[in-house]
SERO-4910 file (N, C-alpha, C, O; in steps of 0.05 Angstrom, whole numbers):
BEGIN
 pado doro    nc1    nc2    nc3   cac1   cac2   cac3    cc1    cc2    cc3    oc1    oc2    oc3
  Met    A   1236   1177   1528   1244   1204   1537   1228   1225   1522   1226   1223   1497
  Ser    A   1218   1245   1536   1203   1266   1523   1220   1283   1505   1245   1283   1507
  Lys    A   1207   1299   1487   1221   1317   1470   1236   1338   1486   1258   1346   1479
  Thr    A   1223   1348   1508   1236   1368   1525   1261   1357   1538   1282   1371   1539
  Ala    A   1259   1333   1547   1283   1320   1560   1305   1317   1540   1329   1321   1546
  Trp    A   1298   1309   1515   1318   1306   1494   1332   1332   1488   1356   1333   1484
  Lys    A   1316   1354   1487   1327   1380   1481   1347   1388   1503   1368   1399   1498
  Ile    A   1339   1383   1529   1357   1390   1551   1383   1374   1550   1404   1385   1554
  Leu    A   1380   1348   1544   1403   1331   1542   1421   1340   1519   1446   1340   1522
  Phe    A   1409   1347   1496   1425   1356   1473   1440   1382   1479   1463   1385   1473
  Ala    A   1426   1401   1492   1439   1426   1499   1462   1421   1519   1483   1433   1516
  Ala    A   1458   1404   1538   1479   1398   1557   1503   1385   1544   1526   1390   1551
  Thr    A   1497   1368   1524   1519   1355   1509   1535   1375   1494   1560   1373   1493
  Leu    A   1522   1395   1481   1536   1416   1467   1554   1432   1485   1576   1439   1478
  Val    A   1543   1438   1509   1559   1454   1528   1584   1438   1537   1606   1448   1538
  Met    A   1580   1412   1542   1602   1395   1551   1623   1393   1529   1647   1393   1534
  Ala    A   1613   1391   1504   1632   1389   1481   1648   1414   1478   1672   1414   1472
  Ala    A   1634   1437   1482   1648   1463   1480   1669   1466   1501   1691   1476   1497
  Asn    A   1662   1457   1526   1680   1458   1548   1705   1441   1543   1727   1449   1549
  Val    A   1700   1417   1532   1722   1399   1526   1740   1411   1505   1765   1410   1508
  Ala    A   1728   1422   1484   1744   1434   1463   1760   1457   1473   1783   1461   1466
  His    A   1748   1474   1490   1762   1497   1501   1785   1487   1519   1807   1498   1518
  Ala    A   1780   1467   1535   1801   1457   1553   1825   1447   1538   1848   1448   1547
  Ala    A   1820   1437   1513   1842   1427   1497   1859   1449   1485   1882   1444   1476
  Thr    A   1848   1474   1484   1863   1495   1470   1869   1519   1488   1885   1536   1479
  Cys    A   1857   1521   1512   1859   1546   1527   1887   1552   1537   1892   1575   1546
  Asn    A   1905   1534   1536   1933   1540   1542   1949   1545   1517   1974   1550   1519
  Asp    A   1936   1545   1495   1950   1549   1469   1939   1575   1456   1917   1575   1446
  Pro    A   1955   1596   1456   1946   1622   1445   1938   1620   1415   1924   1638   1406
  Ser    A   1947   1599   1401   1940   1598   1373   1910   1595   1368   1899   1601   1347
  Gly    A   1895   1585   1389   1866   1582   1386   1851   1607   1393   1826   1607   1390
  Phe    A   1865   1629   1401   1851   1652   1410   1835   1667   1389   1812   1674   1394
  Pro    A   1845   1671   1364   1829   1685   1344   1802   1672   1338   1782   1685   1336
  Ala    A   1802   1645   1336   1777   1631   1331   1758   1633   1354   1734   1635   1351
  Trp    A   1769   1632   1378   1753   1635   1402   1740   1663   1404   1717   1665   1412
  Ile    A   1755   1683   1396   1743   1711   1395   1719   1712   1377   1699   1725   1383
  Glu    A   1721   1699   1354   1698   1698   1336   1674   1685   1349   1651   1693   1345
  Asp    A   1679   1663   1364   1656   1651   1379   1644   1670   1400   1620   1670   1404
  Val    A   1662   1685   1413   1652   1704   1433   1635   1725   1420   1615   1734   1431
  Lys    A   1643   1734   1396   1627   1754   1382   1599   1744   1377   1579   1758   1380
  Arg    A   1597   1718   1368   1571   1707   1363   1554   1704   1388   1530   1709   1388
  Glu    A   1568   1696   1410   1553   1694   1435   1543   1722   1444   1521   1724   1454
  Ala    A   1561   1742   1441   1553   1769   1449   1528   1779   1434   1511   1791   1445
  Ala    A   1528   1773   1408   1504   1780   1392   1479   1765   1402   1458   1777   1402
  Ser    A   1483   1740   1409   1460   1725   1419   1449   1736   1446   1426   1732   1453
  Gln    A   1467   1749   1461   1459   1762   1486   1447   1789   1482   1439   1802   1502
  Gly    A   1446   1799   1458   1434   1825   1452   1453   1848   1455   1444   1871   1455
  Ile    A   1479   1843   1456   1498   1865   1457   1500   1877   1429   1501   1863   1409
  Ser    A   1500   1903   1427   1499   1917   1402   1524   1914   1386   1545   1908   1397
  Pro    A   1522   1919   1359   1547   1918   1343   1569   1937   1353   1592   1930   1350
  Arg    A   1561   1960   1364   1582   1978   1375   1598   1964   1397   1622   1966   1398
  Gly    A   1584   1950   1414   1598   1935   1436   1615   1912   1425   1637   1909   1434
  Ile    A   1603   1897   1407   1618   1874   1396   1643   1883   1381   1663   1869   1381
  Ala    A   1641   1906   1368   1664   1916   1352   1689   1921   1370   1711   1923   1360
  Ala    A   1685   1923   1396   1707   1926   1415   1726   1902   1414   1749   1904   1423
  Leu    A   1716   1880   1404   1733   1856   1402   1749   1855   1377   1767   1838   1374
  Asn    A   1744   1872   1358   1759   1872   1333   1789   1877   1338   1796   1897   1351
  Gly    A   1805   1860   1328   1834   1863   1330   1846   1856   1357   1870   1859   1362
  Val    A   1829   1846   1376   1839   1840   1403   1857   1815   1401   1850   1795   1389
  Thr    A   1880   1817   1414   1899   1795   1413   1904   1784   1442   1898   1798   1461
  Tyr    A   1915   1761   1443   1922   1748   1468   1944   1763   1482   1963   1772   1468
  Asp    A   1942   1767   1508   1963   1782   1523   1977   1764   1543   1967   1759   1565
  Pro    A   2001   1754   1536   2015   1736   1555   2022   1749   1581   2025   1736   1601
  Ala    A   2026   1776   1581   2033   1790   1605   2010   1788   1626   2016   1788   1650
  Val    A   1985   1787   1617   1963   1784   1635   1963   1757   1648   1959   1754   1672
  Val    A   1968   1736   1632   1969   1709   1643   1992   1707   1663   1990   1695   1684
  Ser    A   2015   1719   1657   2038   1719   1675   2031   1732   1701   2038   1722   1722
  Ser    A   2017   1755   1700   2009   1769   1724   1990   1752   1741   1991   1752   1765
  Asp    A   1971   1738   1727   1952   1721   1741   1966   1698   1756   1958   1691   1778
  Arg    A   1987   1687   1743   2001   1665   1756   2017   1674   1780   2022   1658   1798
  Arg    A   2027   1699   1779   2044   1709   1801   2028   1718   1825   2039   1719   1847
  Gln    A   2003   1725   1822   1988   1738   1843   1982   1718   1866   1981   1694   1861
  Gly    A   1979   1729   1889   1973   1712   1913   1960   1728   1934   1956   1752   1931
  Ala    A   1953   1715   1956   1940   1729   1978   1960   1748   1991   1985   1745   1989
  Phe    A   1950   1768   2005   1967   1786   2020   1984   1770   2040   1973   1756   2057
  Arg    A   2010   1773   2039   2027   1758   2057   2038   1776   2079   2049   1767   2098
  Gln    A   2036   1803   2075   2046   1821   2096   2026   1823   2119   2002   1819   2115
  Ser    A   2036   1830   2142   2019   1836   2164   2005   1863   2160   2013   1878   2142
  Phe    A   1984   1868   2175   1971   1894   2174   1991   1917   2179   1991   1937   2165
  Glu    A   2008   1913   2199   2027   1934   2206   2046   1939   2183   2052   1962   2177
  Gln    A   2055   1918   2169   2073   1921   2147   2059   1934   2123   2069   1953   2111
  Phe    A   2035   1924   2117   2021   1934   2093   2012   1963   2097   2016   1980   2080
  Ser    A   1999   1968   2120   1989   1996   2124   2012   2015   2127   2011   2038   2119
  Gly    A   2034   2006   2139   2058   2023   2142   2071   2030   2115   2083   2051   2113
  Arg    A   2067   2013   2096   2078   2018   2069   2059   2035   2053   2068   2051   2036
  Met    A   2033   2031   2056   2013   2043   2039   2002   2070   2049   1996   2088   2032
  Val    A   1999   2074   2075   1985   2097   2085   2003   2122   2087   1995   2143   2076
  Pro    A   2025   2121   2101   2041   2146   2105   2047   2161   2079   2045   2186   2079
  Pro    A   2055   2148   2057   2061   2163   2033   2037   2177   2020   2040   2195   2003
  Arg    A   2012   2168   2028   1988   2179   2016   1972   2197   2035   1952   2208   2027
  Leu    A   1981   2199   2060   1965   2213   2080   1963   2243   2074   1941   2254   2075
  Ala    A   1985   2256   2067   1984   2285   2062   1967   2291   2037   1951   2309   2037
  Arg    A   1971   2275   2016   1955   2278   1992   1925   2272   1997   1908   2286   1987
  Gly    A   1920   2253   2013   1892   2247   2020   1879   2269   2035   1856   2276   2030
  Ala    A   1893   2281   2054   1883   2304   2069   1877   2328   2050   1858   2342   2053
  Gln    A   1896   2331   2030   1892   2352   2011   1867   2347   1994   1852   2366   1988
  Met    A   1863   2322   1986   1839   2315   1970   1813   2319   1987   1793   2328   1976
  Met    A   1814   2314   2012   1791   2318   2029   1783   2348   2029   1759   2354   2029
  Lys    A   1803   2365   2028   1797   2394   2028   1789   2403   1999   1770   2418   1996
  Arg    A   1804   2394   1980   1799   2402   1952   1771   2394   1943   1758   2409   1929
  Gln    A   1763   2370   1950   1737   2359   1941   1716   2360   1963   1697   2345   1963
  Ala    A   1720   2379   1982   1702   2380   2006   1672   2383   1998   1655   2369   2008
  Ala    A   1666   2401   1980   1639   2406   1972   1627   2381   1959   1604   2373   1964
  Leu    A   1642   2369   1940   1633   2345   1927   1629   2322   1946   1608   2309   1945
  Leu    A   1648   2318   1964   1646   2296   1983   1623   2300   2003   1611   2281   2011
  Ser    A   1618   2325   2010   1596   2331   2028   1569   2324   2014   1551   2312   2027
  Arg    A   1567   2330   1989   1542   2323   1974   1539   2293   1971   1517   2283   1974
  Ile    A   1561   2280   1966   1560   2251   1963   1552   2238   1990   1536   2219   1991
  Glu    A   1565   2248   2012   1558   2237   2038   1529   2241   2045   1516   2224   2057
  Arg    A   1518   2264   2037   1490   2269   2041   1472   2250   2025   1452   2240   2035
  Asp    A   1480   2246   2000   1463   2230   1982   1465   2200   1987   1446   2185   1984
  Tyr    A   1489   2190   1995   1493   2162   1998   1499   2152   2026   1498   2128   2032
  Gly    A   1505   2171   2044   1509   2163   2072   1536   2151   2078   1540   2142   2101
  Val    A   1555   2152   2060   1581   2139   2063   1601   2160   2072   1602   2182   2060
  Ser    A   1618   2154   2091   1638   2172   2101   1657   2181   2079   1667   2165   2063
  Ala    A   1661   2207   2077   1679   2218   2057   1707   2207   2060   1721   2202   2040
  Ala    A   1716   2203   2085   1743   2193   2090   1747   2165   2079   1768   2159   2069
  Val    A   1726   2149   2081   1729   2121   2070   1731   2122   2040   1747   2107   2029
  Ile    A   1715   2139   2027   1716   2141   1998   1744   2150   1989   1756   2139   1970
  Val    A   1755   2171   2003   1781   2181   1996   1803   2160   2001   1822   2158   1986
  Ala    A   1800   2145   2023   1820   2124   2029   1820   2103   2007   1842   2095   1999
  Ile    A   1797   2095   1998   1796   2075   1976   1808   2087   1951   1824   2074   1937
  Trp    A   1802   2111   1945   1813   2125   1921   1843   2126   1922   1857   2120   1902
  Gly    A   1854   2132   1945   1883   2134   1948   1896   2107   1946   1917   2104   1932
  Leu    A   1885   2087   1959   1898   2060   1959   1896   2047   1932   1914   2032   1924
  Glu    A   1874   2051   1918   1870   2037   1893   1888   2048   1870   1901   2033   1856
  Thr    A   1889   2075   1868   1903   2086   1844   1919   2112   1850   1924   2127   1832
  Asp    A   1925   2116   1876   1938   2141   1883   1922   2165   1873   1932   2184   1860
  Phe    A   1896   2164   1879   1877   2186   1872   1876   2191   1842   1874   2214   1833
  Gly    A   1876   2169   1827   1873   2171   1798   1898   2174   1783   1898   2177   1759
  Ala    A   1921   2174   1797   1947   2178   1783   1956   2154   1768   1971   2156   1748
  Asp    A   1947   2130   1777   1956   2105   1764   1933   2085   1763   1929   2068   1780
  Asn    A   1917   2088   1742   1893   2070   1738   1901   2043   1727   1885   2025   1728
  Gly    A   1925   2040   1717   1934   2015   1704   1938   2019   1675   1927   2037   1663
  Arg    A   1955   2002   1664   1964   2006   1636   1952   1984   1617   1956   1986   1593
  Phe    A   1939   1965   1628   1929   1943   1611   1903   1951   1596   1886   1965   1607
  Gln    A   1901   1942   1571   1877   1946   1556   1855   1927   1567   1859   1903   1567
  Thr    A   1834   1938   1577   1814   1923   1592   1802   1900   1576   1800   1878   1585
  Ile    A   1793   1906   1552   1780   1885   1535   1800   1863   1529   1793   1840   1531
  Arg    A   1824   1870   1523   1845   1850   1517   1851   1833   1542   1853   1809   1540
  Ala    A   1853   1846   1565   1859   1832   1590   1837   1812   1597   1842   1789   1603
  Leu    A   1812   1822   1595   1790   1804   1602   1786   1781   1582   1780   1759   1590
  Ala    A   1790   1787   1556   1788   1766   1536   1810   1745   1541   1804   1721   1539
  Thr    A   1834   1753   1548   1855   1734   1553   1849   1717   1577   1852   1693   1576
  Leu    A   1839   1729   1599   1832   1714   1623   1808   1696   1619   1806   1674   1630
  Ala    A   1789   1705   1602   1766   1688   1596   1773   1664   1579   1761   1643   1580
  Tyr    A   1794   1667   1562   1804   1646   1545   1821   1626   1561   1820   1602   1556
  Asp    A   1836   1637   1580   1855   1621   1595   1841   1599   1611   1818   1602   1618
  Cys    A   1856   1577   1616   1843   1554   1630   1837   1559   1659   1819   1545   1670
  Arg    A   1850   1577   1672   1849   1578   1701   1822   1587   1712   1811   1574   1730
  Arg    A   1811   1609   1702   1786   1620   1713   1767   1631   1692   1759   1654   1694
  Pro    A   1762   1616   1671   1744   1627   1650   1716   1633   1659   1704   1652   1649
  Asp    A   1706   1618   1678   1678   1622   1687   1676   1649   1702   1654   1661   1702
  Lys    A   1697   1659   1713   1697   1684   1727   1699   1707   1707   1684   1727   1710
  Phe    A   1716   1704   1687   1722   1727   1670   1706   1729   1644   1704   1750   1633
  Arg    A   1694   1707   1636   1677   1709   1612   1653   1728   1616   1649   1745   1598
  Pro    A   1638   1726   1638   1617   1745   1642   1627   1774   1645   1613   1793   1636
  Glu    A   1650   1778   1657   1661   1805   1659   1668   1816   1631   1665   1840   1627
  Leu    A   1677   1799   1613   1683   1808   1586   1658   1818   1573   1658   1839   1560
  Phe    A   1636   1803   1575   1611   1811   1563   1601   1837   1575   1590   1855   1562
  Asp    A   1605   1840   1602   1596   1865   1615   1613   1889   1605   1603   1911   1603
  Ala    A   1639   1884   1600   1656   1906   1589   1645   1914   1561   1645   1938   1555
  Leu    A   1637   1895   1545   1625   1901   1519   1600   1918   1522   1594   1935   1506
  Arg    A   1584   1912   1543   1560   1927   1548   1566   1956   1556   1551   1974   1548
  Ile    A   1587   1960   1570   1595   1987   1578   1601   2003   1552   1593   2027   1550
  Val    A   1615   1991   1534   1621   2004   1508   1595   2008   1493   1591   2029   1481
  Ala    A   1578   1988   1493   1553   1989   1477   1535   2012   1486   1522   2024   1469
  Arg    A   1534   2017   1512   1516   2038   1521   1529   2066   1520   1516   2086   1527
  Gly    A   1554   2067   1512   1566   2093   1506   1580   2106   1530   1588   2129   1528
  Asp    A   1583   2092   1552   1597   2103   1575   1627   2108   1569   1639   2128   1577
  Met    A   1639   2089   1555   1668   2091   1549   1673   2079   1521   1658   2061   1513
  Ala    A   1693   2088   1508   1703   2076   1484   1723   2054   1491   1737   2056   1511
  Ala    A   1724   2033   1476   1742   2010   1482   1771   2020   1485   1785   2010   1502
  Ala    A   1779   2039   1468   1806   2048   1469   1813   2062   1495   1836   2063   1503
  Gly    A   1793   2073   1508   1797   2088   1533   1796   2070   1557   1800   2080   1580
  Met    A   1789   2045   1553   1786   2027   1576   1813   2014   1582   1821   1994   1571
  Arg    A   1827   2026   1601   1853   2015   1610   1852   2014   1640   1841   2031   1654
  Gly    A   1865   1993   1651   1865   1990   1680   1884   1968   1688   1905   1964   1676
  Ala    A   1876   1954   1709   1893   1933   1720   1891   1908   1703   1874   1905   1686
  Trp    A   1911   1889   1708   1912   1865   1691   1888   1847   1693   1882   1832   1675
  Ala    A   1873   1849   1716   1850   1832   1720   1824   1844   1710   1802   1834   1715
  Gly    A   1826   1867   1696   1802   1879   1684   1789   1901   1700   1768   1911   1692
  Glu    A   1800   1909   1723   1789   1931   1738   1792   1957   1723   1813   1962   1710
  Ile    A   1772   1974   1724   1771   1999   1708   1768   2023   1727   1754   2022   1747
  Gly    A   1783   2044   1720   1778   2070   1732   1793   2076   1758   1810   2060   1766
  Gln    A   1787   2099   1769   1803   2110   1791   1799   2095   1818   1815   2098   1836
  Thr    A   1777   2080   1820   1774   2063   1844   1771   2033   1836   1763   2017   1852
  Gln    A   1778   2027   1811   1781   1999   1802   1756   1982   1804   1755   1964   1821
  Phe    A   1736   1988   1788   1712   1972   1787   1715   1950   1766   1725   1954   1744
  Met    A   1707   1926   1773   1703   1905   1753   1679   1913   1736   1661   1927   1746
  Pro    A   1678   1905   1711   1656   1913   1693   1628   1907   1704   1609   1923   1701
  Ser    A   1625   1884   1718   1599   1877   1729   1591   1897   1750   1567   1905   1752
  Ser    A   1609   1906   1767   1604   1927   1787   1599   1954   1774   1583   1970   1783
  Tyr    A   1614   1959   1752   1611   1984   1737   1582   1986   1727   1569   2007   1730
  Leu    A   1572   1965   1716   1544   1965   1705   1524   1968   1728   1504   1982   1725
  Lys    A   1529   1956   1751   1510   1956   1773   1511   1982   1789   1490   1991   1798
  Phe    A   1535   1993   1793   1537   2015   1813   1546   2042   1802   1543   2062   1816
  Ala    A   1557   2043   1778   1567   2068   1768   1544   2088   1764   1523   2080   1754
  Val    A   1549   2113   1771   1528   2134   1769   1540   2158   1754   1564   2163   1755
  Asp    A   1522   2171   1740   1529   2196   1726   1525   2219   1745   1504   2231   1746
  Tyr    A   1545   2226   1761   1542   2246   1782   1549   2274   1772   1542   2294   1785
  Asp    A   1562   2276   1749   1568   2303   1739   1548   2312   1718   1549   2334   1708
  Gly    A   1528   2294   1712   1506   2301   1694   1512   2304   1665   1498   2318   1651
  Asp    A   1534   2291   1656   1541   2294   1627   1529   2272   1610   1535   2270   1586
  Gly    A   1513   2255   1622   1500   2233   1607   1516   2208   1604   1506   2189   1592
  Arg    A   1540   2207   1617   1556   2182   1616   1566   2176   1644   1569   2194   1661
  Arg    A   1571   2151   1649   1583   2142   1675   1612   2137   1669   1619   2115   1659
  Asp    A   1629   2156   1675   1657   2155   1667   1674   2152   1693   1678   2172   1707
  Leu    A   1684   2128   1698   1699   2124   1723   1729   2127   1717   1746   2120   1735
  Val    A   1736   2136   1694   1764   2141   1688   1771   2170   1690   1792   2177   1702
  Arg    A   1755   2188   1679   1761   2217   1678   1744   2234   1696   1753   2257   1702
  Ser    A   1721   2226   1704   1703   2243   1720   1706   2237   1750   1696   2216   1759
  Val    A   1718   2255   1764   1721   2251   1793   1693   2250   1807   1690   2233   1824
  Pro    A   1674   2267   1800   1647   2263   1812   1635   2236   1808   1624   2224   1826
  Asp    A   1637   2226   1783   1627   2199   1778   1642   2178   1794   1629   2159   1804
  Val    A   1668   2180   1795   1685   2161   1809   1677   2159   1839   1672   2137   1849
  Leu    A   1676   2182   1852   1672   2182   1881   1643   2175   1888   1638   2160   1907
  Ala    A   1624   2185   1873   1596   2178   1878   1590   2149   1873   1575   2136   1887
  Ser    A   1603   2138   1852   1599   2110   1845   1611   2092   1867   1600   2071   1873
  Thr    A   1634   2100   1878   1645   2085   1900   1627   2085   1924   1623   2064   1937
  Ala    A   1615   2108   1930   1596   2109   1953   1572   2092   1946   1561   2079   1964
  Asn    A   1562   2093   1922   1539   2077   1914   1544   2047   1917   1526   2032   1925
  Tyr    A   1568   2039   1910   1576   2011   1914   1574   2003   1943   1562   1982   1950
  Leu    A   1586   2019   1961   1586   2013   1989   1557   2013   2000   1550   1996   2016
  Arg    A   1542   2033   1992   1514   2033   2001   1499   2008   1991   1483   1997   2005
  Gly    A   1505   2000   1967   1492   1976   1956   1498   1951   1971   1482   1932   1971
  Tyr    A   1520   1950   1986   1527   1927   2002   1519   1931   2031   1526   1915   2049
  Gly    A   1504   1952   2037   1492   1955   2063   1505   1975   2082   1502   1972   2107
  Trp    A   1520   1994   2072   1533   2014   2089   1512   2028   2106   1491   2036   2097
  Gln    A   1519   2031   2132   1501   2044   2151   1510   2073   2156   1532   2077   2166
  Arg    A   1493   2092   2149   1500   2120   2152   1507   2127   2181   1493   2120   2200
  Gly    A   1530   2141   2184   1538   2151   2210   1549   2130   2230   1556   2137   2252
  Ala    A   1550   2105   2222   1559   2084   2239   1589   2080   2237   1601   2088   2216
  Pro    A   1603   2069   2258   1631   2064   2256   1638   2044   2234   1621   2029   2225
  Tyr    A   1663   2044   2227   1671   2026   2205   1697   2010   2211   1708   1998   2193
  Gly    A   1705   2009   2236   1728   1994   2244   1722   1964   2245   1699   1956   2243
  Pro    A   1743   1948   2247   1740   1918   2249   1719   1911   2270   1719   1922   2292
  Gly    A   1702   1892   2263   1681   1882   2280   1655   1896   2277   1635   1888   2289
  Thr    A   1654   1917   2260   1629   1932   2256   1615   1922   2230   1627   1909   2213
  Arg    A   1590   1929   2227   1575   1922   2203   1587   1936   2179   1589   1924   2157
  Asn    A   1595   1961   2182   1607   1975   2159   1634   1964   2151   1642   1965   2128
  Phe    A   1648   1952   2170   1673   1939   2162   1668   1915   2144   1683   1909   2126
  Glu    A   1646   1901   2150   1638   1879   2132   1632   1889   2104   1637   1875   2084
  Val    A   1622   1913   2102   1617   1925   2075   1644   1931   2062   1647   1927   2038
  Ile    A   1663   1941   2077   1690   1946   2066   1702   1920   2056   1716   1919   2035
  Leu    A   1697   1898   2070   1706   1871   2061   1693   1863   2035   1704   1848   2019
  Ala    A   1669   1873   2030   1656   1868   2004   1671   1882   1982   1670   1873   1959
  Trp    A   1684   1904   1989   1700   1918   1969   1725   1902   1963   1733   1898   1940
  Asn    A   1739   1893   1985   1763   1876   1981   1763   1856   2005   1765   1864   2028
  Lys    A   1761   1831   1998   1758   1810   2018   1783   1805   2035   1782   1790   2054
  Ala    A   1806   1816   2027   1831   1812   2043   1829   1829   2068   1826   1853   2067
  Gln    A   1831   1816   2091   1829   1830   2117   1850   1852   2119   1844   1874   2129
  Val    A   1874   1847   2110   1895   1866   2112   1888   1891   2096   1892   1914   2106
  Tyr    A   1877   1888   2073   1870   1911   2056   1846   1926   2068   1847   1951   2070
  Ala    A   1826   1911   2077   1803   1924   2089   1810   1940   2114   1800   1962   2118
  Lys    A   1827   1928   2131   1835   1941   2155   1852   1967   2148   1850   1987   2162
  Thr    A   1866   1965   2126   1882   1989   2118   1864   2011   2108   1870   2035   2113
  Ile    A   1843   2004   2094   1823   2025   2086   1812   2039   2111   1811   2063   2112
  Ala    A   1803   2023   2130   1792   2034   2154   1812   2052   2169   1805   2073   2179
  Tyr    A   1836   2042   2172   1857   2057   2186   1864   2083   2171   1866   2104   2184
  Phe    A   1866   2082   2145   1872   2106   2129   1849   2126   2133   1854   2150   2137
  Ala    A   1824   2117   2132   1801   2134   2135   1802   2147   2163   1795   2171   2165
  Glu    A   1808   2132   2183   1809   2143   2210   1831   2165   2212   1827   2185   2226
  Arg    A   1853   2160   2199   1875   2180   2200   1866   2206   2185   1872   2228   2194
  Leu    A   1851   2202   2163   1841   2226   2149   1820   2241   2165   1820   2265   2165
  Glu    A   1804   2226   2179   1783   2239   2197   1797   2255   2218   1789   2278   2224
  Ser    A   1818   2244   2230   1831   2258   2252   1847   2283   2242   1853   2301   2257
  Ala    A   1854   2283   2216   1869   2305   2205   1851   2328   2196   1862   2349   2189
  Arg    A   1825   2325   2197   1807   2346   2189   1808   2371   2206   1794   2390   2202
***
């Protein structure tokens, strides 16, 4: 066997050993502190700066996050039930936001080609227009899910991306609070999407999806454009733009509710 083949085999053996070791402890919170130290070393090897890595200092395991993950499931309500519960209480506020942010939304629609009503519908459904971004500490939540046995391959990269957000100065770790699964900000971006699609639309030098409404709404439009949104085209079920809404949330009930909410907002203009 060549030296290169031996190196590949040795590296694969180390990965397998690490996976076995993690599988033996990932349901046991007592192994979490040592695991965090390993994550710090890996973050450094990926080139994440000390400022980003410092976001892991003092991070503890969060059993409430694991409990939330175990309870979650697919949407079980019909579209009529879900939209009937979600849209009417937000419709008047959504119409108000369409008027209050009209100039901003018009500029975003010009720059990104995405319907203002769709952006506002997402904003309202995700966090009640920024009123409830979530209470979980994002770094802690992602670290817990990355450590947990169920889906570490999904959440470990998201944890490193959250550290990168801190490292580049967009947000401080203490200010990163959101949903239990690590979504951040007023329209609930996962860290990987934050890095890819967040824009500094207010020109302050940071991409802040928690406090800056211009950044929030423009970044949401940029996300949809990134998945192929077609300017001026319809967005109801069966259209290309509806497929883009499904890229935002793959649950048909949720995607249909976004489109329905947006249509109601359009008609209220």
